[in-house]
C-alpha positions in Angstrom: 128.0 103.5 103.7 124.2 103.9 104.3 123.7 105.4 100.8 125.6 102.5 99.2 123.2 100.0 100.9 120.1 101.9 99.9 121.4 102.2 96.3 122.0 98.4 96.3 118.6 97.8 97.7 117.0 99.9 95.0 118.9 98.1 92.2 118.0 94.7 93.6 114.3 95.6 94.0 114.2 96.9 90.4 115.9 93.7 89.1 113.3 91.6 91.0 110.4 93.7 89.5 111.8 93.2 86.0 112.1 89.5 86.5 108.6 89.2 87.9 107.2 91.3 84.9 108.9 88.9 82.5 107.4 85.6 83.9 104.1 87.3 84.7 103.6 88.4 81.1 104.5 84.9 79.9 102.1 83.2 82.3 99.3 85.5 81.4 99.8 84.6 77.7 100.0 80.9 78.4 97.1 80.4 80.8 93.5 81.5 80.9 92.8 84.4 83.2 91.2 82.2 85.8 92.3 81.6 89.4 93.6 78.0 89.7 91.9 77.6 93.1 88.6 79.4 93.3 88.0 79.5 89.5 87.1 83.2 89.4 87.7 84.9 86.1 89.7 88.1 85.7 89.7 90.7 83.0 90.5 94.4 82.4 91.5 96.3 85.5 90.9 93.3 87.7 93.6 91.4 85.9 96.1 92.9 88.4 94.5 90.8 91.1 95.7 87.7 89.4 99.2 86.6 90.5 101.7 84.1 89.4 102.3 81.4 92.0 105.4 79.2 91.9 104.2 75.7 92.6 107.5 74.7 94.2 107.8 78.0 96.1 111.1 78.7 94.4 110.9 82.1 92.6 114.1 81.4 90.8 112.7 78.3 89.1 111.1 79.8 86.0 111.1 77.2 83.2 110.1 78.6 79.8 107.2 76.1 79.5 105.6 77.6 82.6 105.4 74.2 84.4 106.2 75.8 87.8 103.6 78.5 87.5 99.9 78.8 88.2 97.7 81.8 88.2 96.0 82.5 91.6 94.0 85.5 92.7 95.4 87.5 95.6 93.3 85.8 98.2 94.1 82.3 97.1 97.8 83.1 96.7 98.0 84.5 100.2 96.2 81.4 101.5 98.6 79.1 99.6 101.6 80.8 101.1 100.1 80.8 104.6 99.5 77.0 104.3 103.0 76.5 103.1 104.5 78.5 106.0 102.4 76.6 108.5 103.5 73.3 106.9 107.1 74.3 107.2 106.6 75.6 110.8 104.7 72.5 112.0 106.5 69.8 110.1 107.6 66.7 112.0 111.3 67.6 111.6 110.7 71.1 112.9 112.0 72.0 116.3 109.1 74.5 116.5 106.5 71.8 116.3 104.2 72.2 119.3 104.4 69.2 121.6 100.9 68.1 122.6 100.8 66.4 126.0 98.6 63.4 126.3 95.5 64.0 128.5 95.6 62.1 131.7 92.5 63.5 133.3 89.1 62.0 132.4 86.4 64.5 133.3 83.7 61.8 133.0 85.4 59.1 135.1 82.9 59.3 138.0 79.9 60.5 136.0 78.0 57.1 136.1 78.2 57.0 139.9 76.9 60.6 140.2 74.0 59.8 138.0 73.0 56.7 140.0 71.7 58.6 143.0 69.3 56.5 145.0 
């Protein structure tokens, strides 16, 4: 049973890599080799640092016109996904949203009296 699972995992991983290669190649032909966030340019060996980001975060949404893609460098791509994850985690409808208690203590309440020493 374990070998069947590992074989299936390998097949799925290879399918994912092939799909990514397909839209990556298309995106690199369609767009200039510039990060859409920080505007750094990439060429040669450094072109591998430029990634295809799905604007709607749905990796299955790959329209042929590239309207759901943008090229981002590794750093900006990681930042974008971190921001998206935080947004999902801390959204108003999320049960995980931290509840911030209203402050009831005023540390400066008696300050004026303390400063008016006779």
